[in-house]
C-alpha positions in Angstrom: 0.3 115.1 133.1 -1.1 115.1 129.6 -0.1 117.6 126.8 -2.7 118.6 124.2 -1.9 120.3 121.0 -3.3 123.8 120.6 -6.9 122.7 119.8 -7.8 125.8 117.8 -4.7 125.4 115.6 -5.7 121.8 115.0 -9.3 122.6 114.3 -8.4 125.4 111.8 -6.0 123.0 110.0 -8.9 120.4 109.7 -11.7 122.8 108.7 -10.2 126.2 107.8 -13.1 127.4 105.6 -15.9 126.3 107.8 -17.9 129.0 109.7 -16.8 129.0 113.4 -18.9 132.0 114.7 -21.6 134.2 113.4 -22.5 137.5 115.1 -26.2 138.0 114.7 -26.0 141.7 115.4 -23.2 142.8 113.0 -23.7 139.7 110.8 -20.0 139.1 110.9 -19.0 135.5 110.1 -15.5 134.2 110.8 -14.2 130.9 109.5 -12.0 128.7 111.6 -9.0 129.8 109.7 -9.8 133.5 110.4 -10.7 132.7 114.0 -7.3 131.0 114.6 -5.5 133.9 112.9 -7.3 136.5 115.1 -6.5 134.5 118.2 -2.8 134.3 117.3 -2.7 138.0 116.6 -4.4 138.7 120.0 -1.8 136.5 121.7 0.9 138.7 120.1 -0.8 141.8 121.4 -1.1 140.5 124.9 2.6 139.5 124.9 3.5 142.9 123.6 1.7 144.4 126.7 3.9 142.3 129.0 1.5 139.4 129.6 3.5 136.3 130.4 2.6 132.7 131.5 0.5 132.8 134.7 -0.7 136.4 134.3 -4.4 137.1 134.4 -6.3 138.8 131.5 -9.7 140.2 132.6 -12.5 140.4 130.0 -15.4 142.7 130.6 -17.9 142.6 127.8 -21.2 141.4 126.4 -21.3 138.3 124.2 -19.1 138.8 121.1 -16.7 136.9 118.9 -13.6 138.8 120.3 -14.2 137.3 123.7 -13.5 133.8 122.4 -10.5 135.0 120.3 -9.1 136.4 123.6 -9.8 133.1 125.4 -7.7 131.1 122.9 -5.1 133.9 122.8 -4.5 133.4 126.5 -4.1 129.7 125.9 -1.4 130.4 123.4 0.8 132.3 125.8 -0.2 130.5 129.1 -2.2 133.4 130.5 -5.4 132.9 132.6 -8.5 134.6 131.2 -10.9 135.9 133.8 -14.4 136.8 132.7 -15.7 139.8 134.7 -19.3 140.6 135.5 -20.5 143.6 133.6 -23.7 143.7 135.7 -21.8 144.6 138.9 -21.5 148.2 140.0 -17.9 149.6 139.9 -17.3 149.3 143.6 -18.2 145.6 143.7 -16.4 144.9 140.4 -13.3 146.4 141.9 -13.2 143.8 144.7 -13.0 141.0 142.1 -10.3 142.8 140.1 -8.2 143.3 143.2 -8.6 139.5 143.9 -7.4 138.3 140.4 -5.0 141.3 139.7 -5.1 141.2 135.9 -2.2 142.5 133.9 -4.6 143.6 131.1 -8.4 144.1 130.9 -10.2 143.9 127.6 -13.4 145.8 127.8 -16.4 146.6 125.6 -17.3 150.2 125.1 -20.6 149.8 126.9 -18.8 148.8 130.2 -15.4 150.4 130.1 -16.4 153.3 132.3 -16.8 150.9 135.2 -13.0 150.6 135.2 -12.3 154.2 136.1 -10.2 154.8 139.2 -8.9 151.2 139.5 -6.5 150.7 142.3 -4.8 147.8 140.5 -2.2 148.8 137.9 -3.8 147.4 134.8 -3.6 148.1 131.1 -7.1 148.6 129.6 -7.8 147.8 126.0 -11.1 148.7 124.4 -12.7 146.0 122.3 -14.7 148.5 120.2 -13.5 151.2 117.8 -15.0 153.1 115.0 -16.1 150.6 112.4 -13.9 147.8 113.7 -12.5 146.6 117.0 -9.5 148.5 118.3 -8.5 145.2 119.8 -8.2 143.5 116.5 -6.5 146.5 114.8 -3.9 146.6 117.5 -3.5 142.9 117.5 -2.9 142.8 113.7 0.0 145.3 114.2 1.6 143.5 117.2 5.0 141.9 116.7 5.1 138.1 116.5 5.4 136.4 119.9 6.3 132.9 121.0 3.2 130.7 121.2 2.8 127.5 123.1 2.3 124.5 120.8 0.9 122.3 123.6 -1.4 122.9 126.5 -0.5 121.0 129.7 -3.5 119.4 131.2 -3.1 120.6 134.7 -2.3 124.2 133.8 -4.9 126.8 134.6 -6.8 128.3 131.7 -9.3 130.4 133.5 -10.7 131.7 136.7 -14.5 131.8 136.7 -16.3 133.4 139.6 -19.3 131.5 141.0 -22.8 132.9 140.9 -22.9 133.7 144.6 -26.4 132.4 145.5 -25.4 132.0 149.1 -23.0 134.9 149.6 -19.5 136.0 148.5 -18.6 134.4 145.2 -15.3 132.5 144.8 -13.0 132.1 141.7 -13.1 128.5 140.5 -9.8 127.3 138.9 -10.5 125.8 135.5 -7.8 123.8 133.8 -7.3 122.7 130.2 -8.1 119.2 131.4 -11.4 120.3 132.7 -12.2 122.0 129.3 -11.4 118.8 127.4 -13.3 116.5 129.8 -16.3 118.8 129.6 -16.1 118.5 125.8 -16.1 114.7 126.1 -19.0 114.7 128.6 -21.3 117.1 126.8 -20.5 115.8 123.3 -21.3 112.2 124.2 -24.4 113.3 126.1 -25.8 115.5 123.3 -24.3 113.8 120.3 -23.5 117.0 118.4 -21.1 117.1 115.4 -19.2 119.6 113.4 -22.2 119.9 111.1 -24.4 121.3 114.0 -25.3 124.9 114.9 -25.9 126.3 118.4 -26.7 129.7 119.9 -24.7 131.6 122.4 -26.5 134.2 124.5 -26.0 133.4 128.2 -23.6 135.8 129.9 -19.9 135.1 129.4 -18.9 135.7 133.0 -20.3 132.4 134.1 -19.4 128.9 132.9 -22.6 128.2 131.0 -22.1 131.0 128.5 -18.6 129.7 127.8 -18.9 125.9 128.2 -22.5 125.2 127.3 -22.1 124.7 124.5 -19.8 127.2 122.8 -16.2 126.0 123.6 -17.2 122.3 123.0 -18.8 123.3 119.7 -15.6 125.1 118.7 -13.5 122.0 119.6 -15.9 119.9 117.4 -15.9 122.3 114.5 -19.5 123.3 114.7 -21.0 126.8 114.2 -21.9 129.1 117.0 -24.3 131.9 116.4 -23.9 134.7 119.0 -26.1 137.4 120.5 -25.1 140.0 123.1 -27.8 138.7 125.4 -31.1 136.8 125.3 -33.6 138.2 122.8 -36.8 136.2 122.9 -38.0 137.4 119.5 -34.8 136.5 117.7 -34.4 133.2 119.6 -38.0 132.1 118.8 -37.4 132.8 115.1 -34.2 130.8 115.1 -35.9 127.9 116.8 -38.9 127.8 114.6 -37.0 128.3 111.4 -34.8 125.3 112.0 -31.6 127.4 112.1 -30.4 125.6 115.3 -29.5 122.0 116.0 -28.7 122.2 119.7 -30.0 124.7 122.3 -29.1 125.3 125.9 -30.9 127.6 128.3 -31.6 128.2 132.0 -35.2 127.7 133.3 -35.9 131.5 133.1 -35.2 131.3 129.3 -37.6 128.4 128.8 -40.2 130.2 130.9 -39.9 133.3 128.7 -40.1 131.3 125.5 -43.2 129.5 126.8 -44.9 132.9 127.2 -44.2 134.0 123.7 -47.3 134.6 121.5 -46.0 132.2 118.8 -45.2 129.4 121.3 -48.6 127.7 121.4 -48.5 127.0 117.6 -44.8 126.5 117.2 -43.2 123.4 115.8 -39.9 123.1 117.6 -39.0 119.6 116.4 -36.3 121.0 114.0 -34.0 121.4 117.1 -32.5 118.0 117.8 -31.2 118.7 121.3 -32.6 120.7 124.2 -30.6 121.2 127.4 -31.3 123.0 130.6 -29.4 123.7 133.8 -28.3 126.4 136.2 -31.4 126.0 138.4 -34.2 123.5 138.9 -36.5 123.1 135.9 -40.1 123.1 136.9 -42.0 119.9 135.8 -44.7 122.1 134.2 -42.2 123.5 131.7 -41.1 120.0 130.6 -44.8 119.2 130.1 -45.3 122.4 128.2 -42.5 122.0 125.8 -42.9 118.3 125.0 -46.1 118.7 122.8 -44.2 121.3 120.7 -41.6 118.7 119.8 -39.0 119.9 122.3 -37.9 117.3 124.9 -36.0 119.5 127.3 -33.2 117.5 129.0 -32.7 118.6 132.6 -29.1 118.6 133.6 -26.9 119.3 136.6 -23.4 120.6 137.1 -21.4 123.4 138.6 -18.6 125.7 137.7 -16.5 123.3 139.8 -17.4 120.3 137.6 -16.6 121.6 134.2 -19.7 122.1 134.3 -21.3 119.0 132.6 -21.9 116.3 135.1 -25.5 115.0 134.5 -27.8 115.3 131.5 -31.1 113.6 131.0 -31.6 111.3 127.9 -34.3 112.7 125.6 -36.3 109.4 125.4 -36.6 109.4 129.2 -37.6 113.0 129.6 -41.4 112.6 129.9 -41.2 109.3 131.8 -38.7 110.6 134.4 -39.8 114.3 134.8 -37.7 116.0 137.4 -34.6 113.8 137.0 -31.3 115.0 135.8 -30.3 111.6 134.4 -27.2 109.7 135.2 -23.6 111.0 135.7 -21.7 111.4 132.5 -18.8 109.4 131.2 -15.9 111.2 132.9 -17.6 112.2 136.1 -18.2 109.8 139.0 -21.0 110.7 141.4 -22.2 109.5 144.8 -24.9 110.5 147.2 -23.7 110.3 150.9 -25.6 110.4 154.2 -22.9 111.2 156.7 -20.1 108.7 156.0 -22.2 106.1 154.2 -23.8 105.9 150.7 -27.5 106.7 150.5 -30.0 104.0 149.8 -32.3 104.3 146.7 -34.8 107.0 147.4 -32.9 108.4 150.3 -31.7 112.0 150.3 -28.1 112.8 150.8 -25.3 115.1 149.7 -24.2 114.9 146.1 -20.4 114.4 145.8 -18.4 114.1 142.6 -14.9 113.1 141.5 -13.0 112.7 138.3 -10.8 114.5 135.7 -13.5 117.1 135.1 -13.4 118.5 138.7 -11.7 121.7 139.6 -8.5 121.5 141.7 -9.9 124.3 143.9 -10.4 128.0 144.4 -8.1 130.9 143.5 -6.1 132.2 146.5 -8.5 130.4 148.9 -6.8 127.4 150.4 -9.3 127.1 153.3 -12.3 127.2 151.0 -10.5 124.6 148.8 -9.9 122.3 151.7 -13.4 122.6 152.9 -14.8 121.7 149.5 -13.3 118.2 149.3 -13.5 115.1 151.4 -10.3 113.5 152.7 -10.4 111.0 149.8 -10.8 113.7 147.1 -14.6 113.9 146.5 -16.0 117.4 145.8 -18.7 118.2 148.3 -21.3 120.0 146.2 -23.6 121.2 149.0 -26.5 119.9 146.9 -29.0 117.4 148.1 -30.0 114.6 145.8 -31.5 111.1 145.6 -31.3 108.2 143.2 -34.2 106.1 142.3 -34.3 102.3 141.9 -33.4 102.7 138.2 -30.4 104.8 138.8 -31.9 108.2 137.8 -30.8 111.1 139.9 -33.0 113.9 141.2 -31.6 117.1 142.7 -33.7 117.9 145.8 -32.1 121.3 146.6 -29.3 123.1 148.3 -28.4 121.8 151.8 -28.4 125.5 152.9 -31.9 126.0 151.6 -33.4 123.0 153.5 -35.3 123.9 156.7 -36.8 121.8 159.5 -40.4 122.4 160.5 -41.7 120.5 163.5 -38.9 118.0 163.2 -39.5 117.3 159.4 -37.1 118.2 156.7 -38.6 120.5 154.0 -36.8 120.9 150.7 -37.9 124.2 149.1 -37.4 123.0 145.5 -40.2 120.4 146.0 -42.6 123.1 147.3 -41.6 125.6 144.5 -42.2 122.9 141.8 -45.6 122.3 143.2 -46.6 125.9 143.2 -45.3 126.3 139.6 -48.4 124.3 138.6 -50.8 126.9 140.0 -52.4 128.6 137.1 -51.7 132.1 138.6 -48.1 131.5 139.6 -45.3 132.1 137.2 -42.4 131.4 139.7 -42.0 130.6 143.3 -39.1 130.9 145.8 -39.5 129.3 149.2 -37.4 129.9 152.3 -37.6 128.9 156.0 -38.4 131.6 158.5 -38.3 131.3 162.4 -41.4 130.2 164.1 -42.0 129.9 167.9 -44.1 126.7 167.7 -42.5 124.8 164.8 -38.9 126.1 164.8 -39.2 127.1 161.2 -42.0 127.4 158.7 -42.1 128.1 155.0 -42.5 131.5 153.4 -43.3 131.5 149.7 -42.3 134.5 147.6 -44.4 134.4 144.4 -44.1 136.1 141.0 -47.6 135.9 139.5 -48.6 135.6 135.9 -49.6 138.7 134.1 -53.2 139.5 134.9 -53.5 136.7 137.4 -53.9 136.8 141.2 -54.6 134.4 144.0 -55.4 134.9 147.7 -53.4 133.5 150.5 -56.3 131.3 151.4 -56.5 129.9 147.8 -52.7 129.3 147.8 -52.9 127.5 151.2 -55.7 125.3 149.9 -53.7 124.5 146.7 -50.7 123.6 148.9 -52.7 121.2 151.0 -54.0 119.5 147.9 -50.5 118.9 146.5 -48.2 118.7 149.5 -47.9 117.2 153.0 -49.3 119.6 155.5 -45.9 120.5 157.1 -44.6 121.5 153.6 -47.3 124.1 152.9 -46.0 127.6 153.4 -47.5 129.5 156.3 -47.1 132.9 154.5 -47.1 134.3 151.0 -45.3 137.4 149.7 -46.1 138.7 146.2 -43.1 140.2 144.3 -42.6 142.0 141.0 -39.4 140.0 140.5 -36.7 138.2 142.4 -33.1 139.2 143.2 -31.2 137.0 140.7 -27.7 136.0 139.7 -26.9 136.8 136.1 -27.5 133.1 135.3 -31.1 133.6 136.5 -30.9 131.8 139.8 -32.9 133.4 142.7 -30.7 134.7 145.4 -32.6 133.4 148.3 -30.2 134.8 150.9 -31.4 138.3 149.8 -35.1 137.4 150.5 -36.3 138.9 153.9 -36.6 136.4 156.7 -38.0 138.7 159.4 
């Protein structure tokens, strides 16, 4: 077991006057010295409310500086922070709260009403007050508590619920070791420094909003600009003006940026690093951004992996479109077909191992056991292949694959092909029962504004770009998809009858 000094205390001692976070709505800027003081006061408040080591602290709010102050406050007293999903209706949210049983919930004013009639005895503190956060005001008056000077590597820092693209979400245990290993993985992949600036806008109840790239930037001493959610106008202005050095988004964010009126003339070369993850990035988006000076590096990881596991190298982006690169420094990866390693070009299950991998799921021993091989490799459930040069490609989820006439069909490949159709904005493909072939493809299509295409045209396009058995047999036009907060399509909610 390794012990790490309180990293926020160390960072504040090294660069006390440097800006840590900048709230773009209120225009509040906090230095690392101020940030560390706020976190210490928040730890005192939590302790005064009876929170002790091992207790859970729920956080239900939009993106704000106080979220990260609470995150580090929990570390100081050994509590577990649990980001809660403000997009959930109260009845669904209650299930998660009953699962993690928090001693305290910190809530933003816009979401606190969802906590009415809780069945779990929980103290609720509002993050917003008149003019200034009640949370901070209460914290400033709280008596001094004992803070831990060191974080034990195998202690749990947080419980983060997975996105639930295939059903009921689970709470992933994240340790201090995972946070530190993710910092090493992403920093060596991106090459950011304490002089760099990034933007936080992805929802904070999933790992990307916390760990890509905000917490690693705070460890490194960089500046994090923060917005309560994605604002395409404000983001485009920051990107064009050169206010950001590193940017991370999910494919839906890149899609929206590409549709912005200023995009076709934008020079995006001021941003040194572009990262993407959370869902497959269509090839056409890589090709769309590259001429604008943005080499978007496709990546791959999971809440269970820290999350950083793979990230493409910028100089290979256009040569190896579709690849997620090679596994990062502290994450070992293998592709398995049954009990043997896959050959180059052969599809198998991605498995990972190393100090960045979760020890399991909260209060779910059966799910934890099922997630690992006997020799300790995490079974991701994702299908992948590695080419002759060692570059990895994610083919799709094993649960998404269907068999048509004895042939395996991977929906991600079909979706990527249809993303090139000039009328299609986004595609989601599933397998549906068929009396002749067993299963056939059904494509749900979100069309570009003002564009349309007939099923006959779409079938013809498919036959020109795909093997015949991969071409969907039916097409359904939608106004949008059911999505997770991270932007992933929830395919299990798409009708199969």
